[in-house]
PAZAPA-4460 file (N, C-alpha, C; in steps of 0.05 Angstrom, whole numbers, plus 32768, in hexadecimal, padded with zeros to 4 digits):
% residues 169
    n_x    n_y    n_z   ca_x   ca_y   ca_z    c_x    c_y    c_z   seq   type   mol
   8010   7FED   7FF8   7FFF   8000   8005   8010   801A   7FF6     1      M     A
   800A   802C   7FF4   801A   8043   7FED   8007   8056   7FFF     2      E     A
   801B   8064   8014   8019   807D   801B   800D   808F   8017     3      T     A
   7FF5   809E   801E   7FEC   80B8   800A   8001   80C8   8012     4      P     A
   800B   80E0   8005   801E   80F6   8014   8008   8108   8019     5      R     A
   8014   811B   8027   800C   8134   802B   7FF6   8129   804A     6      C     A
   7FE5   8118   8043   7FDF   810B   8064   7FE0   80FE   8075     7      V     A
   7FEF   80F0   8078   7FFA   80DA   8094   8013   80D9   8084     8      C     A
   802C   80CF   80A0   8044   80B7   808E   8033   80A5   808F     9      N     A
   804E   808E   8094   8044   806B   8084   8034   806C   80A6    10      Q     A
   8042   8065   80B4   803C   805A   80DD   801A   8065   80DD    11      D     A
   8015   8078   80D7   7FFB   808C   80D8   7FEA   8073   80CC    12      T     A
   7FF5   807B   80B2   7FDE   8063   80A1   7FDB   804D   809C    13      Y     A
   7FF5   8041   80AC   7FF5   8022   80B0   7FE1   8019   80C7    14      E     A
   7FE2   802E   80D5   7FCE   802D   80F5   7FB8   8033   80E1    15      L     A
   7FAF   804E   80DB   7F94   804E   80D9   7F86   803B   80BD    16      A     A
   7F9C   8030   80BB   7F95   800E   80A2   7F7F   7FFC   80AA    17      A     A
   7F89   7FF0   80CA   7F85   7FE3   80D5   7F70   7FEE   80E1    18      K     A
   7F6A   8002   80E9   7F53   800B   80F8   7F3C   8008   80E5    19      V     A
   7F37   8013   80CD   7F2B   800D   80B0   7F2E   7FF3   80AF    20      V     A
   7F42   7FDE   80B0   7F36   7FCC   809D   7F2A   7FB3   80BD    21      Q     A
   7F33   7FB4   80CF   7F24   7FAC   80EE   7EFA   7FB3   80EE    22      H     A
   7EFA   7FC7   80E5   7EDD   7FDA   80ED   7ED0   7FD5   80D0    23      A     A
   7ED8   7FCA   80BD   7ECE   7FCA   80A6   7ECE   7F9D   80AA    24      C     A
   7EE0   7F94   80B2   7ECF   7F79   80B5   7EC4   7F75   80CD    25      A     A
   7EBB   7F85   80E2   7EAC   7F86   80F7   7E98   7F96   80F0    26      H     A
   7E94   7FA5   80D9   7E7A   7FBD   80D6   7E72   7FCF   80E5    27      N     A
   7E86   7FD4   80EF   7E8A   7FE5   810C   7E8E   800C   80FE    28      Q     A
   7E79   8020   8109   7E80   8035   80F8   7E8D   804D   810C    29      R     A
   7E9A   805A   8106   7EB4   8067   8110   7EA8   8082   810C    30      L     A
   7EB0   8093   8115   7EAE   80B3   8127   7EC5   80BA   812F    31      A     A
   7ECF   80D5   812A   7EDD   80E7   8132   7ED8   8104   813A    32      T     A
   7EDC   8110   8156   7EDB   8128   815E   7EFE   812A   8163    33      A     A
   7F0B   8144   8155   7F20   8153   8157   7F27   816C   815E    34      E     A
   7F35   817A   8172   7F32   8184   817A   7F53   8191   8170    35      S     A
   7F66   8191   8181   7F8B   8198   817E   7F90   818C   8159    36      C     A
   7F89   8177   8155   7F91   8164   8145   7F81   8170   812C    37      T     A
   7F73   8185   8124   7F62   818D   8111   7F58   817F   80F9    38      G     A
   7F4D   8168   8107   7F4A   8150   80EC   7F5B   8140   80E1    39      G     A
   7F6F   813D   80E6   7F88   8126   80E1   7F7D   8107   80E9    40      L     A
   7F6F   8104   80F9   7F66   80E8   8101   7F59   80DD   80F4    41      V     A
   7F41   80F6   80E2   7F2F   80EB   80D5   7F41   80E7   80BA    42      S     A
   7F53   80F9   80B3   7F5E   8100   809A   7F69   80E1   8091    43      A     A
   7F7C   80D5   80A3   7F87   80C2   80A8   7F7B   80A4   80A4    44      A     A
   7F61   80A4   80B2   7F4C   808E   80AE   7F3F   8099   8090    45      L     A
   7F3E   80AD   8089   7F36   80A7   8073   7F42   80A7   8054    46      T     A
   7F55   80AA   805D   7F72   80AB   804A   7F75   8084   803D    47      S     A
   7F68   8076   8051   7F66   805B   804A   7F47   8057   8035    48      V     A
   7F60   8045   801F   7F3A   8042   8010   7F2E   8029   8022    49      S     A
   7F12   8029   8012   7F01   8021   801E   7EF3   8030   8041    50      G     A
   7F03   8040   8046   7EFF   804E   8060   7EE3   805A   8066    51      S     A
   7ED4   8064   8046   7EB5   8064   8044   7EA1   8057   804C    52      S     A
   7EAD   803C   804D   7E98   8026   805E   7E94   8026   8074    53      A     A
   7EAA   8039   808A   7EAD   8035   809C   7EA8   804F   80AE    54      V     A
   7EB6   805C   80A6   7EBA   807B   80AF   7EA2   8089   80AA    55      V     A
   7E91   8093   80C4   7E79   809F   80BD   7E80   80B7   80C7    56      R     A
   7E95   80C6   80C5   7E9D   80E5   80C3   7EAE   80F5   80D7    57      G     A
   7EB5   8109   80DC   7EBD   8115   80EE   7EC0   812D   80F1    58      G     A
   7EC3   8139   810C   7EBD   8155   8117   7ED2   8162   811B    59      I     A
   7EE0   817F   8113   7EEF   818A   8128   7EDC   819C   8131    60      V     A
   7EE2   819D   814F   7ED6   81AE   815E   7EF0   81BF   816C    61      S     A
   7EFC   81CA   815B   7F12   81DB   8169   7F05   81F6   817E    62      Y     A
   7EF0   8203   8175   7EE2   8217   8185   7ED0   820D   819E    63      A     A
   7EE0   8216   81B2   7EC8   820F   81C7   7EA5   820B   81C2    64      I     A
   7EA1   821A   81B1   7E85   821A   81A3   7E82   8202   81A0    65      E     A
   7E91   81FE   8186   7E94   81F1   8179   7E91   81CA   818B    66      V     A
   7EA0   81C7   8198   7E98   81B4   81B3   7E75   81B6   81C1    67      K     A
   7E6F   81CC   81C4   7E53   81D2   81D4   7E3F   81CA   81CC    68      H     A
   7E3F   81DA   81B0   7E31   81D7   8199   7E28   81BF   818C    69      E     A
   7E3C   81B5   8186   7E35   81A7   8169   7E38   8187   817A    70      V     A
   7E57   8182   818A   7E58   816B   8196   7E4D   8169   81B3    71      L     A
   7E3A   8183   81C0   7E2D   817B   81DB   7E40   817B   81F1    72      G     A
   7E58   818E   81F5   7E65   818A   8206   7E54   8199   8213    73      V     A
   7E53   818C   822C   7E48   819D   8245   7E56   81BE   8250    74      D     A
   7E49   81D0   8248   7E4C   81E4   8249   7E5F   81EE   826F    75      A     A
   7E52   81D6   8276   7E5D   81DF   829C   7E79   81DB   829F    76      Q     A
   7E6F   81B6   8287   7E93   81AA   827A   7EA8   81BE   827D    77      T     A
   7EAA   81CC   826A   7EB5   81DE   825C   7EC4   81FB   826F    78      L     A
   7EAE   81FD   827B   7EA6   8217   828E   7EBD   820A   82A9    79      S     A
   7EBC   81F3   82AD   7ECB   81E9   82D0   7EE6   81D7   82C9    80      D     A
   7EE9   81CB   82B5   7EFF   81BB   82A9   7F11   81C2   828B    81      V     A
   7EFC   81D1   828C   7F11   81D7   826D   7F03   81C3   8251    82      G     A
   7F17   81CB   8240   7F05   81BC   8223   7F27   819F   8220    83      A     A
   7F38   81B0   822E   7F58   8196   8234   7F4D   8186   824C    84      V     A
   7F39   816D   824C   7F2E   8163   8265   7F2A   814A   8262    85      S     A
   7F26   813A   826C   7F15   8119   826D   7EF9   8124   8264    86      S     A
   7EEC   8129   8274   7ECB   8137   8273   7ED1   813E   8251    87      E     A
   7EE1   8155   8250   7ED4   8154   8235   7ED4   813C   8216    88      C     A
   7EEE   8136   8218   7EF7   8123   820C   7EE5   810C   8207    89      A     A
   7ED2   8106   8220   7EC2   80F4   8225   7EB1   80F5   8216    90      Q     A
   7EA5   8113   8218   7E8C   8123   8210   7E8C   812D   81F0    91      Q     A
   7EA0   8126   81E6   7EA8   813C   81C4   7EA8   810E   81BD    92      M     A
   7EAE   8102   81C0   7EAE   80E5   81BD   7E8E   80DE   81BB    93      A     A
   7E8A   80E3   81C5   7E65   80D7   81CF   7E51   80EC   81BC    94      Q     A
   7E61   80FF   81B7   7E4F   8119   81A8   7E54   810E   818C    95      G     A
   7E71   8108   8183   7E79   80FB   816A   7E62   80E2   815F    96      A     A
   7E68   80CE   8178   7E56   80B8   8172   7E33   80C5   8170    97      A     A
   7E30   80CE   817A   7E0A   80D2   817A   7E0D   80E9   8160    98      R     A
   7E17   80F7   815A   7E16   80FF   8145   7E25   80FE   8127    99      V     A
   7E2D   80EB   8128   7E36   80E4   810F   7E2A   80C0   8111   100      L     A
   7E1B   80B8   811B   7E11   809E   811C   7E21   8086   8122   101      K     A
   7E33   808C   812A   7E4B   8073   812A   7E51   8064   814D   102      A     A
   7E59   8049   8142   7E55   803F   815E   7E70   803A   816F   103      D     A
   7E8B   804E   8162   7EA0   804F   8170   7EA9   8069   8162   104      F     A
   7EB1   8080   8175   7EBD   8094   8176   7ED4   809C   8186   105      A     A
   7EE4   80A8   8176   7EFA   80B6   8190   7EFD   80CB   8190   106      V     A
   7F0A   80E9   819E   7F0B   8100   8198   7F27   80FF   81A3   107      S     A
   7F35   8118   81A1   7F4B   8127   81A8   7F46   8140   81A6   108      V     A
   7F52   8149   81C6   7F4D   8164   81D0   7F69   8167   81D8   109      T     A
   7F7B   8189   81DA   7F96   8180   81E3   7FA5   819F   81DB   110      G     A
   7FC4   819B   81EB   7FC0   81B9   81E0   7FE3   81B4   81D9   111      I     A
   7FD8   81B8   81C0   7FF8   81B2   81AE   800B   81C8   81A8   112      A     A
   8003   81DD   81B4   801D   81EC   81B5   8025   8202   81A0   113      G     A
   8035   8211   81A0   8044   8215   81B8   8039   8228   81CE   114      P     A
   802A   8237   81CB   8014   8241   81D9   7FFC   822E   81E9   115      T     A
   7FED   823B   81FC   7FDA   8230   81FE   7FDD   821E   8219   116      G     A
   7FF1   821D   8226   7FFB   820F   823D   7FE9   8223   8253   117      A     A
   7FDF   820B   8269   7FC9   8212   827B   7FD5   820B   829E   118      E     A
   7FCC   8218   82B1   7FDA   81FF   82CA   7FCF   81E5   82CA   119      P     A
   7FE9   81D7   82CA   7FD9   81BB   82CB   7FD7   81A5   82B3   120      N     A
   7FE1   81C0   829A   7FD2   81B8   8280   7FEC   81BE   826E   121      K     A
   8006   81B3   826B   8019   81B9   825F   8013   81B4   8238   122      P     A
   8024   81CB   822C   8020   81C3   8214   802E   81A4   820E   123      V     A
   8024   818E   81FB   8022   817C   81F5   800D   8169   8208   124      G     A
   7FF5   816F   8217   7FE3   8162   822B   7FC7   8162   8210   125      T     A
   7FC7   8142   8219   7FB3   813D   81F8   7F9D   8125   8211   126      V     A
   7F88   8132   820E   7F73   811E   8216   7F62   8113   8200   127      W     A
   7F62   80F2   820A   7F55   80EA   81EE   7F39   80D6   81F1   128      F     A
   7F23   80D1   81E9   7F0E   80CA   81F1   7EFD   80B5   81D9   129      G     A
   7EF4   80A9   81EA   7EEA   8085   81D8   7ECD   8087   81E1   130      L     A
   7EBA   8081   81CC   7EA2   8073   81D6   7E9E   8060   81B6   131      C     A
   7E9B   804E   81D1   7E96   8037   81C8   7E78   802B   81CA   132      T     A
   7E6A   8013   81BB   7E55   800D   81C2   7E4B   8007   81E6   133      P     A
   7E5B   8007   81ED   7E60   7FF9   8210   7E6E   8010   822F   134      S     A
   7E7C   801B   821D   7E92   8032   8230   7E91   8047   8224   135      V     A
   7E95   805F   8232   7EAA   8080   8228   7EBA   807E   8243   136      V     A
   7ED0   8084   8233   7EE2   8085   823F   7F01   809C   8238   137      T     A
   7F0F   80A4   8245   7F2E   80B4   8241   7F3E   80AC   8252   138      S     A
   7F50   80BC   823F   7F6F   80BA   824A   7F7B   80D3   8241   139      F     A
   7F99   80D4   8257   7F9E   80EC   824C   7FC2   80E0   8245   140      V     A
   7FCA   80EB   822D   7FE5   80E3   8224   7FFB   810C   8229   141      K     A
   800A   8106   822F   8023   8120   822E   8033   8114   8215   142      Y     A
   8038   812B   8200   8043   8129   81EE   8061   8142   81F2   143      F     A
   8073   813D   81ED   8090   8149   81E4   808B   8158   81C9   144      D     A
   8098   816A   81C3   809E   8170   81A7   8085   8180   81A6   145      G     A
   8092   818E   8182   8086   81AD   8177   806D   819A   817A   146      N     A
   8059   81B4   815F   8040   81BB   816B   803A   819A   8159   147      R     A
   8048   8198   8140   804A   818A   8128   804E   8166   813A   148      D     A
   8060   816A   814D   8069   8150   814F   804B   8149   816A   149      D     A
   8042   815B   8177   802C   814E   8190   8015   8142   8184   150      V     A
   8009   8153   8167   7FFA   814A   815E   8000   812F   814F   151      R     A
   800D   812C   813F   8017   8114   812D   8019   80F8   814E   152      Q     A
   8021   80FD   8163   8028   80FA   8177   8004   80EC   8178   153      Q     A
   7FF6   80FE   817D   7FD7   80F8   8184   7FCB   80EC   8178   154      A     A
   7FD1   80EC   8154   7FBD   80DB   8142   7FC9   80BE   8143   155      V     A
   7FE1   80C0   814D   7FE7   8099   814B   7FE3   809A   8167   156      L     A
   7FE0   80A4   817C   7FC6   809A   8193   7FB0   8091   8193   157      T     A
   7F9E   80A9   8181   7F87   80A0   8180   7F7F   808F   816E   158      A     A
   7F90   808B   8159   7F87   806F   8148   7F81   804E   8154   159      L     A
   7F9F   8052   815C   7FAD   803F   8170   7F94   803D   8190   160      Q     A
   7F88   804B   8199   7F75   804D   81A8   7F56   803D   81A1   161      A     A
   7F58   804B   8187   7F35   8044   817C   7F3A   8028   816D   162      L     A
   7F52   8024   8166   7F5A   8003   8157   7F60   7FEB   8178   163      L     A
   7F63   7FF3   818A   7F65   7FE7   81A7   7F4E   7FE5   81B2   164      D     A
   7F3B   7FF6   81B0   7F1C   7FEE   81B0   7F04   7FE6   81A0   165      E     A
   7F0D   7FEA   8181   7EFE   7FDD   8171   7F06   7FBE   8172   166      L     A
   7F1F   7FB9   8172   7F23   7F94   8186   7F1C   7F8D   8197   167      V     A
   7F18   7F9F   81AA   7F0C   7F8F   81C5   7EEA   7F86   81C4   168      R     A
   7EE2   7FA3   81B6   7EC5   7F96   81AE   7EC0   7F8E   8199   169      C     A
***
């Protein structure tokens, strides 16, 4: 398989292909909700031929208002703990699954840098949310590097987490 240029690197493409192949084999519908990755997870998934059979879509919710108005993230959550939080990541994933009618959704929200650090949330802090037919969960990772490095690591992490959930179910 040739890696599509400008969309993702070989590692990202191969991982996205595994996600799509598994979802196709098990008729699992996928969705994404992305903030700091700006649609890169969705781009990686849709770079795989045949992904239209399982990828329902993706929502880039870079603005707080989009997180609330489109994905249904609770305004109180955004006010109390902010967009870079476990609660927001979970609600983003749930919103993507609901809006896009998907069985599985992954969300990404974080601080890619170089600015934007907050107390207890340094640059490189990224929360991931997962919504499956049986569970909604989240986890955090702290990445090093420049903005592109953080975003690329976040894409790989989101794809691996999605694959792990697909296999588990």
